[in-house]
C-alpha positions in Angstrom: 107.8 -37.4 -38.6 104.2 -36.2 -37.7 102.6 -37.8 -35.2 99.4 -40.2 -36.2 96.6 -41.9 -34.7 96.8 -45.1 -34.1 94.7 -47.4 -35.6 93.1 -50.3 -34.4 92.8 -53.8 -35.8 89.4 -53.7 -34.9 87.9 -51.0 -37.0 87.4 -52.8 -39.7 84.9 -54.9 -38.1 83.3 -52.2 -36.2 82.9 -50.1 -39.8 81.0 -53.4 -41.2 79.2 -53.3 -37.9 78.6 -49.8 -38.6 77.7 -50.0 -42.0 75.0 -52.7 -41.6 73.3 -50.6 -39.4 73.0 -47.9 -41.4 71.9 -50.1 -44.5 69.0 -51.5 -42.7 67.8 -48.1 -40.9 67.7 -46.4 -44.9 66.0 -50.2 -46.1 62.9 -50.3 -42.9 60.1 -50.0 -45.1 61.3 -51.8 -48.1 61.5 -54.8 -45.4 58.4 -53.9 -43.9 59.7 -52.5 -40.5 59.0 -49.7 -38.5 61.1 -47.0 -37.7 61.6 -45.4 -34.2 63.3 -42.1 -33.6 65.0 -41.6 -30.1 67.3 -39.5 -28.1 70.4 -41.0 -27.7 69.7 -41.6 -23.6 66.1 -42.8 -24.4 63.9 -45.8 -23.8 65.8 -47.8 -27.2 65.5 -50.8 -25.4 61.7 -51.0 -25.6 61.8 -49.8 -28.8 63.8 -52.7 -30.2 61.6 -55.1 -27.9 58.7 -53.8 -30.4 60.2 -54.4 -33.2 61.0 -50.8 -34.5 64.5 -50.3 -36.6 65.5 -47.3 -34.0 67.4 -44.0 -35.4 69.1 -41.6 -33.0 69.2 -38.2 -34.6 71.7 -37.2 -32.1 74.6 -39.4 -34.1 73.5 -38.0 -37.3 73.9 -34.5 -35.6 77.9 -35.7 -34.6 78.0 -37.0 -38.2 77.4 -33.5 -39.3 79.9 -32.2 -37.1 82.7 -34.3 -37.7 82.1 -34.0 -41.4 82.3 -30.3 -40.8 78.7 -29.7 -42.7 77.2 -28.4 -39.8 78.6 -24.7 -40.1 76.8 -24.2 -43.4 73.8 -26.0 -42.3 72.9 -24.3 -39.4 72.0 -20.9 -40.9 68.7 -22.8 -43.1 67.4 -23.8 -39.4 68.0 -20.5 -38.0 66.1 -18.8 -41.2 63.1 -20.9 -40.1 63.2 -19.4 -36.4 65.4 -21.5 -34.7 67.7 -19.7 -32.8 71.6 -19.9 -33.3 71.8 -20.5 -29.4 70.3 -23.7 -29.3 71.5 -27.4 -29.7 73.5 -27.2 -32.9 72.9 -30.6 -33.2 69.1 -29.8 -33.3 69.7 -26.7 -36.1 72.3 -28.6 -37.6 69.9 -31.8 -38.7 66.8 -29.9 -39.3 69.1 -27.9 -41.5 70.4 -31.1 -43.0 66.9 -32.0 -44.1 65.5 -28.6 -45.6 68.8 -29.1 -47.8 68.4 -32.3 -48.6 72.4 -32.9 -47.7 74.0 -35.6 -45.2 76.7 -37.4 -44.5 74.5 -40.9 -45.6 74.8 -39.7 -49.0 78.5 -39.8 -48.7 77.6 -43.7 -48.0 75.6 -44.1 -51.1 72.4 -43.8 -48.8 69.4 -42.2 -49.2 69.6 -40.4 -46.3 68.0 -40.7 -42.6 65.3 -42.4 -42.5 61.7 -41.0 -42.0 60.4 -41.9 -38.7 56.9 -43.4 -37.9 56.9 -42.5 -34.6 59.6 -39.9 -32.7 60.5 -40.8 -28.8 62.4 -38.3 -26.5 63.5 -38.6 -22.7 64.2 -35.0 -21.7 67.2 -35.9 -19.4 69.6 -34.0 -21.6 67.8 -31.1 -22.6 64.6 -29.5 -23.6 66.1 -29.1 -27.1 65.6 -32.8 -28.0 61.4 -32.5 -27.7 61.6 -29.1 -29.8 63.8 -30.9 -32.3 61.6 -33.9 -32.5 58.1 -31.9 -32.6 59.7 -30.2 -35.9 59.8 -33.8 -37.5 56.7 -34.6 -36.3 54.8 -31.9 -37.5 56.7 -32.2 -41.1 55.4 -36.0 -40.9 52.0 -35.8 -39.1 53.2 -38.8 -36.7 53.3 -39.1 -32.9 55.9 -37.6 -31.0 55.6 -39.2 -27.1 58.1 -39.2 -24.7 59.2 -39.0 -20.7 59.9 -35.5 -19.2 63.0 -36.5 -16.5 63.4 -34.4 -13.5 66.0 -32.2 -13.8 69.3 -31.7 -11.6 68.7 -34.4 -8.7 71.1 -34.8 -6.3 70.1 -38.0 -4.9 68.0 -40.4 -7.0 64.6 -41.3 -4.4 62.5 -44.2 -5.3 59.4 -42.0 -5.7 61.6 -40.2 -8.2 62.1 -43.3 -9.9 58.7 -45.0 -9.9 57.6 -41.5 -11.7 59.5 -41.9 -14.5 59.0 -45.5 -15.0 55.3 -44.9 -14.8 55.8 -42.6 -17.9 58.2 -45.4 -19.7 55.0 -47.8 -19.3 52.9 -45.5 -20.3 54.6 -45.1 -23.9 53.9 -49.1 -24.5 50.0 -48.4 -25.7 50.7 -45.9 -27.8 54.0 -47.6 -29.2 51.9 -51.0 -29.6 49.7 -49.0 -32.4 52.6 -47.7 -34.7 54.2 -51.1 -34.5 51.1 -53.3 -35.3 52.2 -56.0 -32.6 51.8 -56.5 -28.3 54.5 -55.6 -26.3 56.4 -58.6 -24.5 58.1 -58.6 -21.4 60.4 -61.4 -22.0 61.7 -59.8 -25.0 62.3 -56.5 -23.2 64.0 -58.7 -20.3 66.0 -59.9 -23.5 67.2 -56.9 -25.2 67.9 -55.3 -21.6 70.1 -57.7 -20.5 72.2 -57.2 -24.1 72.0 -53.6 -23.0 73.8 -54.2 -19.8 76.3 -56.8 -21.3 77.3 -53.7 -24.2 77.3 -51.3 -21.4 79.9 -53.6 -19.2 82.1 -54.0 -22.0 82.1 -50.5 -22.9 83.0 -49.9 -19.4 86.0 -52.5 -19.6 87.1 -50.8 -23.1 86.7 -47.3 -21.3 89.0 -48.4 -17.9 91.6 -49.7 -20.0 93.1 -46.0 -20.2 93.7 -45.9 -16.6 96.9 -48.4 -17.5 99.9 -45.8 -17.8 100.5 -45.7 -20.8 97.1 -45.5 -21.9 96.1 -47.8 -25.0 93.5 -45.7 -26.1 92.4 -41.7 -26.0 89.4 -39.6 -25.6 89.6 -39.6 -29.8 90.0 -42.8 -30.6 86.7 -43.3 -27.9 85.0 -40.8 -30.0 84.9 -43.1 -32.8 84.6 -46.2 -31.1 81.6 -45.5 -28.8 79.1 -45.6 -32.2 77.9 -49.2 -31.3 77.4 -48.4 -27.4 75.3 -45.4 -28.9 73.3 -46.9 -31.5 73.2 -50.7 -31.4 73.1 -51.1 -27.9 70.4 -53.8 -27.3 72.0 -55.8 -29.7 74.1 -58.8 -30.8 76.4 -57.0 -32.8 77.5 -54.4 -30.2 78.4 -56.6 -27.6 80.6 -58.8 -30.3 82.4 -55.6 -31.4 83.5 -54.5 -28.3 84.3 -58.1 -27.1 86.9 -57.8 -29.8 88.1 -53.9 -29.5 88.5 -55.3 -25.4 90.9 -58.0 -26.6 93.0 -56.2 -29.0 92.9 -53.0 -26.0 94.6 -55.7 -23.4 97.4 -56.9 -25.7 97.9 -53.5 -26.5 98.9 -53.1 -22.3 100.6 -56.2 -22.3 102.9 -55.2 -24.9 103.2 -51.5 -23.8 101.6 -49.9 -26.8 100.9 -46.2 -26.4 97.8 -44.4 -27.8 100.1 -41.4 -27.5 104.0 -41.9 -27.6 106.2 -41.0 -24.6 102.7 -40.1 -22.7 104.1 -37.8 -20.2 100.6 -35.7 -19.5 97.1 -37.1 -18.7 94.0 -35.5 -19.1 90.2 -35.5 -18.4 87.9 -33.7 -21.4 84.9 -32.6 -19.3 82.0 -31.6 -22.1 80.7 -32.3 -25.4 83.4 -33.4 -28.3 84.0 -30.7 -30.9 83.2 -33.2 -33.9 84.7 -30.8 -36.6 88.3 -30.4 -34.4 89.0 -34.1 -33.3 91.4 -34.7 -35.5 93.7 -31.5 -35.1 93.0 -31.3 -31.1 94.4 -35.2 -30.8 97.2 -34.3 -33.5 98.4 -31.5 -31.3 97.9 -33.5 -28.1 100.0 -36.1 -29.4 102.7 -33.5 -30.4 103.0 -32.7 -26.9 103.0 -35.7 -25.2 100.2 -35.1 -23.5 97.0 -38.0 -23.5 93.4 -37.4 -22.9 92.5 -40.3 -21.5 89.2 -39.9 -20.2 85.8 -38.0 -19.9 82.6 -37.6 -19.0 81.1 -37.8 -22.5 81.9 -40.9 -23.4 81.2 -42.4 -20.2 77.6 -41.5 -20.7 76.5 -44.1 -22.6 77.4 -46.5 -19.4 74.0 -47.9 -17.3 74.8 -50.1 -14.9 71.4 -49.8 -13.5 69.8 -51.8 -16.0 68.4 -55.1 -14.7 66.6 -57.6 -16.7 64.7 -58.4 -13.6 62.8 -55.1 -13.1 63.0 -53.5 -16.4 61.1 -50.2 -16.2 62.7 -49.0 -13.1 65.4 -50.1 -14.0 65.5 -48.0 -16.9 64.0 -45.1 -15.2 67.4 -45.0 -12.9 69.4 -46.0 -15.3 68.5 -42.7 -17.5 67.6 -40.8 -14.5 71.4 -41.6 -13.5 73.4 -40.0 -16.5 75.8 -37.2 -15.5 74.1 -34.6 -18.0 71.2 -34.5 -15.8 72.4 -34.1 -12.3 73.2 -31.7 -9.6 76.7 -30.4 -9.0 77.5 -32.8 -6.1 77.3 -35.6 -7.6 79.0 -34.5 -10.9 82.0 -32.7 -8.8 82.1 -36.6 -7.4 82.2 -38.1 -10.2 84.8 -36.2 -11.7 87.1 -36.7 -8.6 86.4 -40.1 -8.8 87.7 -40.2 -12.7 90.8 -37.7 -11.7 92.0 -40.4 -9.5 91.5 -43.2 -11.5 92.9 -42.5 -14.4 95.6 -40.4 -12.5 95.1 -37.5 -14.1 97.2 -34.4 -14.2 94.9 -31.7 -15.4 91.2 -31.1 -16.5 90.5 -29.2 -20.1 86.5 -27.9 -19.7 84.6 -27.4 -23.3 82.3 -24.5 -22.7 80.5 -25.5 -25.5 78.7 -22.2 -26.4 74.6 -24.1 -27.9 74.9 -26.5 -25.3 74.4 -25.1 -21.5 73.5 -28.0 -20.1 76.5 -30.0 -20.9 78.7 -27.4 -20.0 80.0 -27.6 -16.6 82.4 -24.7 -16.4 80.0 -21.7 -15.9 78.9 -21.8 -12.3 82.5 -22.0 -10.6 83.1 -25.9 -10.9 86.3 -25.7 -12.3 87.6 -23.5 -9.6 86.0 -25.5 -7.0 87.8 -29.0 -8.1 91.0 -27.3 -8.5 90.7 -26.2 -5.0 89.7 -29.9 -4.0 92.3 -31.4 -6.4 95.2 -29.4 -6.4 95.5 -29.9 -10.2 95.1 -27.3 -13.4 92.4 -26.9 -15.6 91.9 -25.0 -18.6 88.6 -23.5 -20.6 88.3 -24.5 -23.9 85.7 -21.8 -25.4 84.0 -23.6 -29.0 80.8 -25.4 -29.8 80.0 -29.0 -30.4 79.2 -28.8 -34.1 79.1 -24.5 -35.0 83.0 -23.7 -36.2 82.3 -20.1 -36.4 82.3 -20.2 -32.4 85.8 -21.8 -32.1 88.9 -20.1 -32.8 91.8 -22.4 -33.9 94.6 -20.0 -32.8 92.9 -18.9 -29.3 92.8 -22.8 -28.6 95.9 -24.3 -30.0 97.8 -21.5 -28.0 95.7 -22.0 -24.8 96.6 -25.8 -25.0 100.6 -25.4 -25.5 100.2 -22.8 -22.6 98.0 -25.5 -20.1 100.3 -28.3 -21.1 103.4 -26.3 -20.4 101.8 -25.5 -16.7 101.0 -29.3 -16.4 105.0 -29.7 -16.7 105.7 -27.3 -14.0 103.3 -28.5 -11.8 
């Protein structure tokens, strides 16, 4: 019998939570609400506190990848002057806009909402700003944001204060778009909810430190939806409380995400959205569980603190893995390998995402020398499947798991 991923009882609740979010987004103007586009690790809490519906186009980019629509849409953006070498979330999303094709339509929704304002944070890459500026020009709406330091080692006070000032400077222009005054107490409330969401999401991910793991990376790429688009809201807290209860019961009952789990792997880098099902199936056949990832842990914001809203947002969003230098990145991966009892590391070298591909400057070799565990590199992309080889990847994964078995 073919191995199949085990569904969660909680999934029905998650589908309802996410559906409610998307429906509200598409009805924002009808309901008299303004829409703010926000990068996935941007100041969502500030936007929610000002009453905006908050839309995350990177989530739409992932949907385009997972639905395998992206590869056909990317060339439309390329034809408009956007290089095939830049972020394929950006090119897939702009292609979707130009073609008027979106996964939203499959949900019987009108499509991604038009922005009243676009708010970016360059902590991940510069591409997000260029992406948002395309729509700002299309719709003649404001595009404002935060220019975060790139590749810091230690986060010093002056740097955090500088980012915090940039976030504070967003308040006045956002008030003008929102048509309401900023309320610091409302911001504190939203940050408290985001912090609680982050704590629950961490607990969900940490259940995978159990042997066998009750959840895999492939499950987590689905389960992370509310942490990305609904942090700062009660539905996200309620959902993760429900999911965590189910996972704890799986641990108590010895239910494994991968039956006969024999190998535990860490996924470093972006998901390959259009191939997650295939990869999940292959790893299950090989009795290998991908137990942890840098990617899914990127929506854990320990630094958020309602007592110090602006500086805590600055610290939280400047601490994320993608924007740090190699030294803290390597320390983080070492800690994860120990915590999750990892046997080997898989690095995804995503062609169009250099900022989240950490295998290009000898990091795998340095970590292997220190940790003494094997690694492999998968060449591909987050969205553009023309850059991915099924046969080569399948063969390389089989060889990697054989290497783990011999270690």
